[in-house]
Biotite code that builds the C-alpha atoms (Angstrom):
import biotite.structure as struc

atoms = struc.array([
    struc.Atom([134.808, 93.200, 101.122], chain_id="A", res_id=1, res_name="MET", atom_name="CA", element="C"),
    struc.Atom([131.701, 94.810, 102.629], chain_id="A", res_id=2, res_name="THR", atom_name="CA", element="C"),
    struc.Atom([128.625, 92.724, 101.931], chain_id="A", res_id=3, res_name="LEU", atom_name="CA", element="C"),
    struc.Atom([124.993, 93.768, 102.176], chain_id="A", res_id=4, res_name="ARG", atom_name="CA", element="C"),
    struc.Atom([122.022, 91.393, 101.864], chain_id="A", res_id=5, res_name="TRP", atom_name="CA", element="C"),
    struc.Atom([118.628, 92.094, 100.317], chain_id="A", res_id=6, res_name="TYR", atom_name="CA", element="C"),
    struc.Atom([115.684, 89.706, 100.700], chain_id="A", res_id=7, res_name="CYS", atom_name="CA", element="C"),
    struc.Atom([112.634, 91.787, 99.728], chain_id="A", res_id=8, res_name="PHE", atom_name="CA", element="C"),
    struc.Atom([111.543, 91.744, 96.097], chain_id="A", res_id=9, res_name="GLY", atom_name="CA", element="C"),
    struc.Atom([114.245, 89.246, 95.100], chain_id="A", res_id=10, res_name="GLY", atom_name="CA", element="C"),
    struc.Atom([117.433, 88.107, 96.780], chain_id="A", res_id=11, res_name="PHE", atom_name="CA", element="C"),
    struc.Atom([120.743, 89.754, 96.043], chain_id="A", res_id=12, res_name="ARG", atom_name="CA", element="C"),
    struc.Atom([124.096, 90.352, 97.695], chain_id="A", res_id=13, res_name="VAL", atom_name="CA", element="C"),
    struc.Atom([126.073, 93.524, 97.097], chain_id="A", res_id=14, res_name="GLU", atom_name="CA", element="C"),
    struc.Atom([129.739, 94.228, 97.741], chain_id="A", res_id=15, res_name="ASP", atom_name="CA", element="C"),
    struc.Atom([130.152, 97.997, 98.104], chain_id="A", res_id=16, res_name="ASP", atom_name="CA", element="C"),
    struc.Atom([127.177, 98.499, 95.788], chain_id="A", res_id=17, res_name="GLY", atom_name="CA", element="C"),
    struc.Atom([128.253, 95.893, 93.206], chain_id="A", res_id=18, res_name="ARG", atom_name="CA", element="C"),
    struc.Atom([125.922, 92.919, 92.944], chain_id="A", res_id=19, res_name="GLU", atom_name="CA", element="C"),
    struc.Atom([127.633, 89.548, 93.284], chain_id="A", res_id=20, res_name="LEU", atom_name="CA", element="C"),
    struc.Atom([126.970, 86.817, 90.743], chain_id="A", res_id=21, res_name="ASP", atom_name="CA", element="C"),
    struc.Atom([125.592, 83.907, 92.764], chain_id="A", res_id=22, res_name="LEU", atom_name="CA", element="C"),
    struc.Atom([125.224, 81.683, 89.721], chain_id="A", res_id=23, res_name="GLY", atom_name="CA", element="C"),
    struc.Atom([128.399, 79.763, 90.507], chain_id="A", res_id=24, res_name="ALA", atom_name="CA", element="C"),
    struc.Atom([126.942, 78.455, 93.774], chain_id="A", res_id=25, res_name="ILE", atom_name="CA", element="C"),
    struc.Atom([124.967, 75.218, 93.778], chain_id="A", res_id=26, res_name="ARG", atom_name="CA", element="C"),
    struc.Atom([121.203, 75.694, 94.130], chain_id="A", res_id=27, res_name="PRO", atom_name="CA", element="C"),
    struc.Atom([120.912, 74.175, 97.623], chain_id="A", res_id=28, res_name="ARG", atom_name="CA", element="C"),
    struc.Atom([123.784, 76.337, 98.882], chain_id="A", res_id=29, res_name="SER", atom_name="CA", element="C"),
    struc.Atom([122.106, 79.429, 97.431], chain_id="A", res_id=30, res_name="ARG", atom_name="CA", element="C"),
    struc.Atom([118.917, 78.439, 99.216], chain_id="A", res_id=31, res_name="THR", atom_name="CA", element="C"),
    struc.Atom([120.834, 78.135, 102.475], chain_id="A", res_id=32, res_name="LEU", atom_name="CA", element="C"),
    struc.Atom([122.263, 81.617, 101.947], chain_id="A", res_id=33, res_name="LEU", atom_name="CA", element="C"),
    struc.Atom([118.777, 83.029, 101.412], chain_id="A", res_id=34, res_name="ARG", atom_name="CA", element="C"),
    struc.Atom([117.479, 81.131, 104.425], chain_id="A", res_id=35, res_name="TYR", atom_name="CA", element="C"),
    struc.Atom([120.146, 82.541, 106.729], chain_id="A", res_id=36, res_name="LEU", atom_name="CA", element="C"),
    struc.Atom([119.758, 86.062, 105.327], chain_id="A", res_id=37, res_name="ALA", atom_name="CA", element="C"),
    struc.Atom([115.989, 86.025, 105.880], chain_id="A", res_id=38, res_name="ALA", atom_name="CA", element="C"),
    struc.Atom([116.373, 84.624, 109.394], chain_id="A", res_id=39, res_name="ALA", atom_name="CA", element="C"),
    struc.Atom([118.402, 87.695, 110.430], chain_id="A", res_id=40, res_name="ALA", atom_name="CA", element="C"),
    struc.Atom([119.691, 85.866, 113.497], chain_id="A", res_id=41, res_name="GLY", atom_name="CA", element="C"),
    struc.Atom([121.007, 82.534, 114.773], chain_id="A", res_id=42, res_name="PRO", atom_name="CA", element="C"),
    struc.Atom([119.251, 79.391, 113.522], chain_id="A", res_id=43, res_name="VAL", atom_name="CA", element="C"),
    struc.Atom([119.592, 75.944, 115.045], chain_id="A", res_id=44, res_name="HIS", atom_name="CA", element="C"),
    struc.Atom([121.127, 73.250, 112.851], chain_id="A", res_id=45, res_name="ARG", atom_name="CA", element="C"),
    struc.Atom([118.056, 70.998, 113.189], chain_id="A", res_id=46, res_name="GLU", atom_name="CA", element="C"),
    struc.Atom([115.777, 73.814, 112.083], chain_id="A", res_id=47, res_name="GLN", atom_name="CA", element="C"),
    struc.Atom([117.883, 74.377, 108.976], chain_id="A", res_id=48, res_name="ILE", atom_name="CA", element="C"),
    struc.Atom([117.907, 70.677, 108.137], chain_id="A", res_id=49, res_name="ILE", atom_name="CA", element="C"),
    struc.Atom([114.142, 70.362, 108.625], chain_id="A", res_id=50, res_name="ASP", atom_name="CA", element="C"),
    struc.Atom([113.614, 73.286, 106.245], chain_id="A", res_id=51, res_name="ALA", atom_name="CA", element="C"),
    struc.Atom([116.155, 72.506, 103.522], chain_id="A", res_id=52, res_name="LEU", atom_name="CA", element="C"),
    struc.Atom([116.850, 68.758, 103.774], chain_id="A", res_id=53, res_name="TRP", atom_name="CA", element="C"),
    struc.Atom([113.538, 67.347, 105.026], chain_id="A", res_id=54, res_name="PRO", atom_name="CA", element="C"),
    struc.Atom([113.952, 64.184, 102.939], chain_id="A", res_id=55, res_name="GLU", atom_name="CA", element="C"),
    struc.Atom([117.398, 63.422, 104.387], chain_id="A", res_id=56, res_name="THR", atom_name="CA", element="C"),
    struc.Atom([118.055, 61.997, 107.826], chain_id="A", res_id=57, res_name="ALA", atom_name="CA", element="C"),
    struc.Atom([120.841, 61.754, 110.377], chain_id="A", res_id=58, res_name="GLY", atom_name="CA", element="C"),
    struc.Atom([124.494, 62.061, 109.449], chain_id="A", res_id=59, res_name="THR", atom_name="CA", element="C"),
    struc.Atom([123.782, 62.515, 105.747], chain_id="A", res_id=60, res_name="THR", atom_name="CA", element="C"),
    struc.Atom([121.721, 65.641, 106.422], chain_id="A", res_id=61, res_name="ALA", atom_name="CA", element="C"),
    struc.Atom([124.371, 67.092, 108.735], chain_id="A", res_id=62, res_name="VAL", atom_name="CA", element="C"),
    struc.Atom([127.071, 66.431, 106.138], chain_id="A", res_id=63, res_name="ASN", atom_name="CA", element="C"),
    struc.Atom([124.949, 68.121, 103.465], chain_id="A", res_id=64, res_name="SER", atom_name="CA", element="C"),
    struc.Atom([124.644, 71.175, 105.688], chain_id="A", res_id=65, res_name="LEU", atom_name="CA", element="C"),
    struc.Atom([128.397, 71.233, 106.338], chain_id="A", res_id=66, res_name="HIS", atom_name="CA", element="C"),
    struc.Atom([129.142, 71.026, 102.607], chain_id="A", res_id=67, res_name="VAL", atom_name="CA", element="C"),
    struc.Atom([126.706, 73.846, 101.827], chain_id="A", res_id=68, res_name="ALA", atom_name="CA", element="C"),
    struc.Atom([128.180, 76.044, 104.555], chain_id="A", res_id=69, res_name="VAL", atom_name="CA", element="C"),
    struc.Atom([131.714, 75.351, 103.336], chain_id="A", res_id=70, res_name="SER", atom_name="CA", element="C"),
    struc.Atom([130.679, 76.200, 99.766], chain_id="A", res_id=71, res_name="THR", atom_name="CA", element="C"),
    struc.Atom([129.236, 79.532, 100.862], chain_id="A", res_id=72, res_name="LEU", atom_name="CA", element="C"),
    struc.Atom([132.249, 80.433, 102.969], chain_id="A", res_id=73, res_name="ARG", atom_name="CA", element="C"),
    struc.Atom([134.597, 79.684, 100.083], chain_id="A", res_id=74, res_name="THR", atom_name="CA", element="C"),
    struc.Atom([132.500, 81.795, 97.722], chain_id="A", res_id=75, res_name="PHE", atom_name="CA", element="C"),
    struc.Atom([132.147, 84.743, 100.079], chain_id="A", res_id=76, res_name="LEU", atom_name="CA", element="C"),
    struc.Atom([135.710, 84.603, 101.454], chain_id="A", res_id=77, res_name="GLU", atom_name="CA", element="C"),
    struc.Atom([138.042, 82.674, 99.146], chain_id="A", res_id=78, res_name="PRO", atom_name="CA", element="C"),
    struc.Atom([140.882, 81.073, 101.089], chain_id="A", res_id=79, res_name="GLY", atom_name="CA", element="C"),
    struc.Atom([139.268, 81.587, 104.497], chain_id="A", res_id=80, res_name="VAL", atom_name="CA", element="C"),
    struc.Atom([140.584, 79.181, 107.134], chain_id="A", res_id=81, res_name="ALA", atom_name="CA", element="C"),
    struc.Atom([138.248, 76.723, 108.818], chain_id="A", res_id=82, res_name="ARG", atom_name="CA", element="C"),
    struc.Atom([136.353, 78.460, 111.623], chain_id="A", res_id=83, res_name="GLY", atom_name="CA", element="C"),
    struc.Atom([137.568, 81.923, 110.589], chain_id="A", res_id=84, res_name="ALA", atom_name="CA", element="C"),
    struc.Atom([134.623, 83.046, 108.466], chain_id="A", res_id=85, res_name="SER", atom_name="CA", element="C"),
    struc.Atom([133.382, 86.554, 109.168], chain_id="A", res_id=86, res_name="ARG", atom_name="CA", element="C"),
    struc.Atom([130.050, 86.041, 107.460], chain_id="A", res_id=87, res_name="TYR", atom_name="CA", element="C"),
    struc.Atom([128.742, 82.561, 108.275], chain_id="A", res_id=88, res_name="ILE", atom_name="CA", element="C"),
    struc.Atom([129.429, 82.031, 111.944], chain_id="A", res_id=89, res_name="VAL", atom_name="CA", element="C"),
    struc.Atom([128.780, 78.850, 113.859], chain_id="A", res_id=90, res_name="ARG", atom_name="CA", element="C"),
    struc.Atom([128.139, 78.920, 117.598], chain_id="A", res_id=91, res_name="ASN", atom_name="CA", element="C"),
    struc.Atom([127.585, 75.398, 118.881], chain_id="A", res_id=92, res_name="GLY", atom_name="CA", element="C"),
    struc.Atom([124.517, 74.011, 117.074], chain_id="A", res_id=93, res_name="PRO", atom_name="CA", element="C"),
    struc.Atom([123.498, 77.361, 115.552], chain_id="A", res_id=94, res_name="THR", atom_name="CA", element="C"),
    struc.Atom([124.505, 79.226, 112.406], chain_id="A", res_id=95, res_name="TYR", atom_name="CA", element="C"),
    struc.Atom([124.192, 82.922, 111.744], chain_id="A", res_id=96, res_name="ARG", atom_name="CA", element="C"),
    struc.Atom([124.814, 85.172, 108.774], chain_id="A", res_id=97, res_name="LEU", atom_name="CA", element="C"),
    struc.Atom([126.759, 88.162, 110.094], chain_id="A", res_id=98, res_name="VAL", atom_name="CA", element="C"),
    struc.Atom([126.708, 91.448, 108.211], chain_id="A", res_id=99, res_name="THR", atom_name="CA", element="C"),
    struc.Atom([128.712, 94.620, 108.574], chain_id="A", res_id=100, res_name="SER", atom_name="CA", element="C"),
    struc.Atom([125.566, 96.631, 107.844], chain_id="A", res_id=101, res_name="SER", atom_name="CA", element="C"),
    struc.Atom([121.925, 95.773, 108.489], chain_id="A", res_id=102, res_name="ALA", atom_name="CA", element="C"),
    struc.Atom([120.055, 93.802, 105.829], chain_id="A", res_id=103, res_name="SER", atom_name="CA", element="C"),
    struc.Atom([116.791, 95.131, 104.418], chain_id="A", res_id=104, res_name="ASP", atom_name="CA", element="C"),
    struc.Atom([114.935, 92.616, 106.616], chain_id="A", res_id=105, res_name="VAL", atom_name="CA", element="C"),
    struc.Atom([116.658, 93.908, 109.750], chain_id="A", res_id=106, res_name="GLU", atom_name="CA", element="C"),
    struc.Atom([116.152, 97.551, 108.774], chain_id="A", res_id=107, res_name="GLU", atom_name="CA", element="C"),
    struc.Atom([112.481, 96.960, 108.028], chain_id="A", res_id=108, res_name="PHE", atom_name="CA", element="C"),
    struc.Atom([111.915, 95.251, 111.371], chain_id="A", res_id=109, res_name="GLY", atom_name="CA", element="C"),
    struc.Atom([113.716, 97.961, 113.330], chain_id="A", res_id=110, res_name="ALA", atom_name="CA", element="C"),
    struc.Atom([111.844, 100.779, 111.585], chain_id="A", res_id=111, res_name="ALA", atom_name="CA", element="C"),
    struc.Atom([108.480, 99.061, 111.941], chain_id="A", res_id=112, res_name="TYR", atom_name="CA", element="C"),
    struc.Atom([108.997, 98.489, 115.674], chain_id="A", res_id=113, res_name="ARG", atom_name="CA", element="C"),
    struc.Atom([110.195, 102.077, 116.133], chain_id="A", res_id=114, res_name="ALA", atom_name="CA", element="C"),
    struc.Atom([107.064, 103.384, 114.446], chain_id="A", res_id=115, res_name="GLY", atom_name="CA", element="C"),
    struc.Atom([104.785, 101.266, 116.612], chain_id="A", res_id=116, res_name="ARG", atom_name="CA", element="C"),
    struc.Atom([106.671, 102.304, 119.732], chain_id="A", res_id=117, res_name="HIS", atom_name="CA", element="C"),
    struc.Atom([106.471, 106.016, 118.861], chain_id="A", res_id=118, res_name="ALA", atom_name="CA", element="C"),
    struc.Atom([102.690, 106.006, 118.450], chain_id="A", res_id=119, res_name="MET", atom_name="CA", element="C"),
    struc.Atom([100.750, 107.940, 119.509], chain_id="A", res_id=120, res_name="PRO", atom_name="CA", element="C"),
    struc.Atom([102.983, 110.248, 121.546], chain_id="A", res_id=121, res_name="ALA", atom_name="CA", element="C"),
    struc.Atom([105.654, 111.070, 118.953], chain_id="A", res_id=122, res_name="ASP", atom_name="CA", element="C"),
    struc.Atom([103.869, 111.452, 115.634], chain_id="A", res_id=123, res_name="ARG", atom_name="CA", element="C"),
    struc.Atom([106.869, 112.808, 113.705], chain_id="A", res_id=124, res_name="ALA", atom_name="CA", element="C"),
    struc.Atom([109.098, 109.882, 114.699], chain_id="A", res_id=125, res_name="THR", atom_name="CA", element="C"),
    struc.Atom([106.330, 107.412, 113.880], chain_id="A", res_id=126, res_name="ALA", atom_name="CA", element="C"),
    struc.Atom([105.885, 108.911, 110.405], chain_id="A", res_id=127, res_name="ILE", atom_name="CA", element="C"),
    struc.Atom([109.609, 108.814, 109.665], chain_id="A", res_id=128, res_name="ARG", atom_name="CA", element="C"),
    struc.Atom([109.873, 105.256, 110.943], chain_id="A", res_id=129, res_name="SER", atom_name="CA", element="C"),
    struc.Atom([106.965, 103.930, 108.901], chain_id="A", res_id=130, res_name="PHE", atom_name="CA", element="C"),
    struc.Atom([108.255, 105.704, 105.798], chain_id="A", res_id=131, res_name="GLN", atom_name="CA", element="C"),
    struc.Atom([111.670, 104.088, 106.354], chain_id="A", res_id=132, res_name="ALA", atom_name="CA", element="C"),
    struc.Atom([110.081, 100.662, 106.792], chain_id="A", res_id=133, res_name="ALA", atom_name="CA", element="C"),
    struc.Atom([108.135, 101.010, 103.550], chain_id="A", res_id=134, res_name="LEU", atom_name="CA", element="C"),
    struc.Atom([111.255, 102.072, 101.659], chain_id="A", res_id=135, res_name="ARG", atom_name="CA", element="C"),
    struc.Atom([112.878, 98.830, 102.785], chain_id="A", res_id=136, res_name="CYS", atom_name="CA", element="C"),
    struc.Atom([109.917, 96.715, 101.747], chain_id="A", res_id=137, res_name="TYR", atom_name="CA", element="C"),
    struc.Atom([110.415, 96.564, 97.980], chain_id="A", res_id=138, res_name="THR", atom_name="CA", element="C"),
    struc.Atom([108.387, 93.389, 97.426], chain_id="A", res_id=139, res_name="GLY", atom_name="CA", element="C"),
    struc.Atom([107.606, 89.995, 98.888], chain_id="A", res_id=140, res_name="ASP", atom_name="CA", element="C"),
    struc.Atom([110.229, 88.171, 100.917], chain_id="A", res_id=141, res_name="LEU", atom_name="CA", element="C"),
    struc.Atom([112.346, 85.867, 98.703], chain_id="A", res_id=142, res_name="LEU", atom_name="CA", element="C"),
    struc.Atom([109.866, 85.436, 95.833], chain_id="A", res_id=143, res_name="PRO", atom_name="CA", element="C"),
    struc.Atom([112.303, 83.038, 94.122], chain_id="A", res_id=144, res_name="GLU", atom_name="CA", element="C"),
    struc.Atom([111.581, 80.463, 96.819], chain_id="A", res_id=145, res_name="ASP", atom_name="CA", element="C"),
    struc.Atom([107.919, 80.288, 95.845], chain_id="A", res_id=146, res_name="GLY", atom_name="CA", element="C"),
    struc.Atom([105.678, 78.251, 98.167], chain_id="A", res_id=147, res_name="PRO", atom_name="CA", element="C"),
    struc.Atom([108.508, 76.643, 100.160], chain_id="A", res_id=148, res_name="ALA", atom_name="CA", element="C"),
    struc.Atom([107.172, 75.839, 103.619], chain_id="A", res_id=149, res_name="ASP", atom_name="CA", element="C"),
    struc.Atom([109.999, 77.606, 105.415], chain_id="A", res_id=150, res_name="TRP", atom_name="CA", element="C"),
    struc.Atom([109.386, 80.982, 103.780], chain_id="A", res_id=151, res_name="VAL", atom_name="CA", element="C"),
    struc.Atom([105.602, 81.273, 103.316], chain_id="A", res_id=152, res_name="VAL", atom_name="CA", element="C"),
    struc.Atom([104.702, 82.203, 106.898], chain_id="A", res_id=153, res_name="ALA", atom_name="CA", element="C"),
    struc.Atom([107.498, 84.767, 107.161], chain_id="A", res_id=154, res_name="GLU", atom_name="CA", element="C"),
    struc.Atom([106.591, 86.224, 103.767], chain_id="A", res_id=155, res_name="ARG", atom_name="CA", element="C"),
    struc.Atom([102.997, 86.692, 104.848], chain_id="A", res_id=156, res_name="GLU", atom_name="CA", element="C"),
    struc.Atom([104.056, 88.179, 108.178], chain_id="A", res_id=157, res_name="ARG", atom_name="CA", element="C"),
    struc.Atom([106.272, 90.808, 106.580], chain_id="A", res_id=158, res_name="TYR", atom_name="CA", element="C"),
    struc.Atom([103.629, 91.634, 103.991], chain_id="A", res_id=159, res_name="ARG", atom_name="CA", element="C"),
    struc.Atom([101.033, 92.101, 106.740], chain_id="A", res_id=160, res_name="ALA", atom_name="CA", element="C"),
    struc.Atom([103.409, 94.310, 108.713], chain_id="A", res_id=161, res_name="GLN", atom_name="CA", element="C"),
    struc.Atom([104.125, 96.424, 105.637], chain_id="A", res_id=162, res_name="ALA", atom_name="CA", element="C"),
    struc.Atom([100.376, 96.846, 105.039], chain_id="A", res_id=163, res_name="ALA", atom_name="CA", element="C"),
    struc.Atom([99.904, 97.824, 108.685], chain_id="A", res_id=164, res_name="ASP", atom_name="CA", element="C"),
    struc.Atom([102.787, 100.298, 108.455], chain_id="A", res_id=165, res_name="ALA", atom_name="CA", element="C"),
    struc.Atom([101.205, 101.920, 105.402], chain_id="A", res_id=166, res_name="ALA", atom_name="CA", element="C"),
    struc.Atom([97.797, 102.111, 107.092], chain_id="A", res_id=167, res_name="ALA", atom_name="CA", element="C"),
    struc.Atom([99.246, 103.616, 110.271], chain_id="A", res_id=168, res_name="MET", atom_name="CA", element="C"),
    struc.Atom([101.183, 106.100, 108.141], chain_id="A", res_id=169, res_name="LEU", atom_name="CA", element="C"),
    struc.Atom([97.943, 107.032, 106.358], chain_id="A", res_id=170, res_name="ALA", atom_name="CA", element="C"),
    struc.Atom([96.231, 107.597, 109.707], chain_id="A", res_id=171, res_name="GLU", atom_name="CA", element="C"),
    struc.Atom([99.076, 109.809, 110.928], chain_id="A", res_id=172, res_name="LEU", atom_name="CA", element="C"),
    struc.Atom([99.132, 111.809, 107.694], chain_id="A", res_id=173, res_name="GLU", atom_name="CA", element="C"),
    struc.Atom([95.381, 112.320, 107.892], chain_id="A", res_id=174, res_name="LEU", atom_name="CA", element="C"),
    struc.Atom([95.620, 113.473, 111.504], chain_id="A", res_id=175, res_name="GLU", atom_name="CA", element="C"),
    struc.Atom([98.363, 115.880, 110.398], chain_id="A", res_id=176, res_name="GLY", atom_name="CA", element="C"),
    struc.Atom([96.088, 117.404, 107.745], chain_id="A", res_id=177, res_name="GLU", atom_name="CA", element="C"),
    struc.Atom([98.051, 115.925, 104.834], chain_id="A", res_id=178, res_name="ARG", atom_name="CA", element="C"),
    struc.Atom([95.221, 114.100, 103.053], chain_id="A", res_id=179, res_name="PRO", atom_name="CA", element="C"),
    struc.Atom([97.052, 113.554, 99.742], chain_id="A", res_id=180, res_name="MET", atom_name="CA", element="C"),
    struc.Atom([99.894, 111.808, 101.579], chain_id="A", res_id=181, res_name="ALA", atom_name="CA", element="C"),
    struc.Atom([97.239, 109.819, 103.431], chain_id="A", res_id=182, res_name="ALA", atom_name="CA", element="C"),
    struc.Atom([95.685, 108.761, 100.122], chain_id="A", res_id=183, res_name="VAL", atom_name="CA", element="C"),
    struc.Atom([99.048, 107.486, 98.857], chain_id="A", res_id=184, res_name="ARG", atom_name="CA", element="C"),
    struc.Atom([99.762, 105.575, 102.056], chain_id="A", res_id=185, res_name="ALA", atom_name="CA", element="C"),
    struc.Atom([96.275, 104.044, 102.222], chain_id="A", res_id=186, res_name="ALA", atom_name="CA", element="C"),
    struc.Atom([96.555, 102.916, 98.601], chain_id="A", res_id=187, res_name="ARG", atom_name="CA", element="C"),
    struc.Atom([99.885, 101.303, 99.427], chain_id="A", res_id=188, res_name="GLN", atom_name="CA", element="C"),
    struc.Atom([98.245, 99.421, 102.304], chain_id="A", res_id=189, res_name="ALA", atom_name="CA", element="C"),
    struc.Atom([95.554, 98.122, 99.943], chain_id="A", res_id=190, res_name="LEU", atom_name="CA", element="C"),
    struc.Atom([98.077, 97.203, 97.258], chain_id="A", res_id=191, res_name="ASP", atom_name="CA", element="C"),
    struc.Atom([99.673, 94.964, 99.874], chain_id="A", res_id=192, res_name="LEU", atom_name="CA", element="C"),
    struc.Atom([96.413, 93.643, 101.325], chain_id="A", res_id=193, res_name="ASP", atom_name="CA", element="C"),
    struc.Atom([93.138, 94.327, 99.563], chain_id="A", res_id=194, res_name="ASP", atom_name="CA", element="C"),
    struc.Atom([91.275, 93.046, 102.625], chain_id="A", res_id=195, res_name="HIS", atom_name="CA", element="C"),
    struc.Atom([92.886, 95.597, 104.954], chain_id="A", res_id=196, res_name="HIS", atom_name="CA", element="C"),
    struc.Atom([89.874, 97.140, 106.660], chain_id="A", res_id=197, res_name="ASP", atom_name="CA", element="C"),
    struc.Atom([91.678, 100.186, 108.038], chain_id="A", res_id=198, res_name="ALA", atom_name="CA", element="C"),
    struc.Atom([93.227, 100.813, 104.637], chain_id="A", res_id=199, res_name="GLY", atom_name="CA", element="C"),
    struc.Atom([89.803, 101.028, 102.976], chain_id="A", res_id=200, res_name="TRP", atom_name="CA", element="C"),
    struc.Atom([88.386, 103.291, 105.686], chain_id="A", res_id=201, res_name="ARG", atom_name="CA", element="C"),
    struc.Atom([91.382, 105.580, 105.623], chain_id="A", res_id=202, res_name="LEU", atom_name="CA", element="C"),
    struc.Atom([91.397, 105.844, 101.836], chain_id="A", res_id=203, res_name="LEU", atom_name="CA", element="C"),
    struc.Atom([87.731, 106.848, 101.820], chain_id="A", res_id=204, res_name="ILE", atom_name="CA", element="C"),
    struc.Atom([88.276, 109.364, 104.610], chain_id="A", res_id=205, res_name="ALA", atom_name="CA", element="C"),
    struc.Atom([91.367, 110.843, 102.917], chain_id="A", res_id=206, res_name="ALA", atom_name="CA", element="C"),
    struc.Atom([89.559, 111.191, 99.577], chain_id="A", res_id=207, res_name="GLN", atom_name="CA", element="C"),
    struc.Atom([86.700, 112.991, 101.338], chain_id="A", res_id=208, res_name="VAL", atom_name="CA", element="C"),
    struc.Atom([89.211, 115.268, 103.101], chain_id="A", res_id=209, res_name="ARG", atom_name="CA", element="C"),
    struc.Atom([90.942, 116.023, 99.779], chain_id="A", res_id=210, res_name="VAL", atom_name="CA", element="C"),
    struc.Atom([87.600, 117.131, 98.386], chain_id="A", res_id=211, res_name="GLY", atom_name="CA", element="C"),
    struc.Atom([87.053, 114.289, 95.921], chain_id="A", res_id=212, res_name="ASP", atom_name="CA", element="C"),
    struc.Atom([83.676, 112.786, 96.846], chain_id="A", res_id=213, res_name="PRO", atom_name="CA", element="C"),
    struc.Atom([83.447, 110.937, 93.513], chain_id="A", res_id=214, res_name="ALA", atom_name="CA", element="C"),
    struc.Atom([86.684, 109.052, 94.246], chain_id="A", res_id=215, res_name="ALA", atom_name="CA", element="C"),
    struc.Atom([85.481, 108.370, 97.794], chain_id="A", res_id=216, res_name="ALA", atom_name="CA", element="C"),
    struc.Atom([82.236, 106.915, 96.439], chain_id="A", res_id=217, res_name="GLU", atom_name="CA", element="C"),
    struc.Atom([84.104, 104.686, 93.961], chain_id="A", res_id=218, res_name="ARG", atom_name="CA", element="C"),
    struc.Atom([86.311, 103.456, 96.788], chain_id="A", res_id=219, res_name="THR", atom_name="CA", element="C"),
    struc.Atom([83.249, 102.872, 98.967], chain_id="A", res_id=220, res_name="ARG", atom_name="CA", element="C"),
    struc.Atom([81.774, 100.660, 96.246], chain_id="A", res_id=221, res_name="ARG", atom_name="CA", element="C"),
    struc.Atom([85.010, 98.731, 95.853], chain_id="A", res_id=222, res_name="GLN", atom_name="CA", element="C"),
    struc.Atom([85.117, 98.257, 99.616], chain_id="A", res_id=223, res_name="TYR", atom_name="CA", element="C"),
    struc.Atom([81.520, 97.046, 99.536], chain_id="A", res_id=224, res_name="GLN", atom_name="CA", element="C"),
    struc.Atom([82.399, 94.426, 96.921], chain_id="A", res_id=225, res_name="ARG", atom_name="CA", element="C"),
    struc.Atom([85.272, 93.197, 99.080], chain_id="A", res_id=226, res_name="VAL", atom_name="CA", element="C"),
    struc.Atom([83.010, 92.977, 102.106], chain_id="A", res_id=227, res_name="LEU", atom_name="CA", element="C"),
    struc.Atom([80.365, 91.187, 100.065], chain_id="A", res_id=228, res_name="HIS", atom_name="CA", element="C"),
    struc.Atom([82.856, 88.412, 99.299], chain_id="A", res_id=229, res_name="THR", atom_name="CA", element="C"),
    struc.Atom([83.316, 88.067, 103.072], chain_id="A", res_id=230, res_name="LEU", atom_name="CA", element="C"),
    struc.Atom([79.589, 88.175, 103.802], chain_id="A", res_id=231, res_name="GLY", atom_name="CA", element="C"),
    struc.Atom([79.825, 91.461, 105.768], chain_id="A", res_id=232, res_name="VAL", atom_name="CA", element="C"),
    struc.Atom([77.398, 94.377, 105.142], chain_id="A", res_id=233, res_name="PRO", atom_name="CA", element="C"),
    struc.Atom([79.129, 97.692, 104.449], chain_id="A", res_id=234, res_name="LEU", atom_name="CA", element="C"),
    struc.Atom([76.944, 99.651, 106.872], chain_id="A", res_id=235, res_name="GLN", atom_name="CA", element="C"),
    struc.Atom([77.716, 97.277, 109.689], chain_id="A", res_id=236, res_name="ALA", atom_name="CA", element="C"),
    struc.Atom([81.425, 97.992, 109.238], chain_id="A", res_id=237, res_name="VAL", atom_name="CA", element="C"),
    struc.Atom([81.105, 101.742, 108.795], chain_id="A", res_id=238, res_name="LEU", atom_name="CA", element="C"),
    struc.Atom([79.060, 102.067, 111.947], chain_id="A", res_id=239, res_name="GLY", atom_name="CA", element="C"),
    struc.Atom([81.028, 99.652, 114.076], chain_id="A", res_id=240, res_name="SER", atom_name="CA", element="C"),
    struc.Atom([83.549, 102.011, 115.664], chain_id="A", res_id=241, res_name="ALA", atom_name="CA", element="C"),
    struc.Atom([82.388, 105.281, 117.301], chain_id="A", res_id=242, res_name="PRO", atom_name="CA", element="C"),
    struc.Atom([85.854, 106.796, 116.896], chain_id="A", res_id=243, res_name="GLY", atom_name="CA", element="C"),
    struc.Atom([86.416, 105.673, 113.332], chain_id="A", res_id=244, res_name="SER", atom_name="CA", element="C"),
    struc.Atom([88.108, 107.946, 110.812], chain_id="A", res_id=245, res_name="ILE", atom_name="CA", element="C"),
    struc.Atom([85.005, 107.897, 108.622], chain_id="A", res_id=246, res_name="LEU", atom_name="CA", element="C"),
    struc.Atom([82.864, 109.498, 111.325], chain_id="A", res_id=247, res_name="ARG", atom_name="CA", element="C"),
    struc.Atom([85.225, 112.388, 111.897], chain_id="A", res_id=248, res_name="VAL", atom_name="CA", element="C"),
    struc.Atom([86.028, 113.038, 108.241], chain_id="A", res_id=249, res_name="ALA", atom_name="CA", element="C"),
])
């Protein structure tokens, strides 16, 4: 069995491309599986309990965690001996979900960091890295967990990083004289965060560079409405940075 975990746009587990039916697992155990998959690294027992069993204290909470872990191990590896699980590994007080191939969360993070690291010296690597990150980001982190405290901050962080990746990709495409690609990337940044200042500026600049002043003017008006809700004059923003894309477009 070769398992792969997906957390963006809805949780799923695949075994050699075949999606596993998680319906047989109790809800709290499924939540633990999602929690560990999203963590993409070791998590302390107390942190897990605080997130998933906040209303339970002491030995009862620890026992609940042990039962959930045992349930997951049995589901993922029927007949596995105690302590022999390949996928849910305990190391002292921490638990970790181990995968034979990177999860979408891990791949996104690696590609995003590679893109940031490559800028500005290696433009081609940065473009490829940001494109790879955006392919991984297929939607919000674990939408099925709604407003659960343990997931909201991470969901917002990944969404912000995806918006930044799209905006940086748009900037690189514009610098490389590929304005249509820049338009697509800037729109993706704004789809993820309609308050992304660089996304608005880059979209306007790319539309001007494409030769579509009417679209640029419509975007400028939309941007102005967004700024109005924040109490910021459009002209103050457009003139704030001497090296801004809008000035060189």
